[in-house]
C-alpha positions, 0 to 999 in steps of 0.5 A: 536505526535501519528502515525495515519494510513489512509486507503482507500475504494475500490472506492478511491483506484485508486485515491489515488494510482494516487496521489502517482504515483502508479498503478496496473499493468494489466498484473501482478496485482501488484502495480507498481511505475512510473518507472514500478518497483513493489512496496514492503511492509515493509517486502519486499513482492510485493503488489498486488493491491487487497491487498492494504490497505493504506499508513502509514502517512509520508511515502510511506510505503505500507500496505497490507490487510493481517492479518500479515501485519496489526498485524505488523502495529499495533505493531508500533503504 
């Protein structure tokens, strides 16, 4: 089975983040989980809410919208 990537429009971002118990911390702008811990990308960098590009299927692997993250993601598909 081929891996699929699902990405979300800006309008759907809050709804999708809510579904995974994630939100954007108003003080820092970073994505945080239900315990208030900053969420990291696969490379360990904290993810700003404005850079949220989606989630990898079958995981809570957060994908950032920068070119390096998207290239790394494409290499795994």
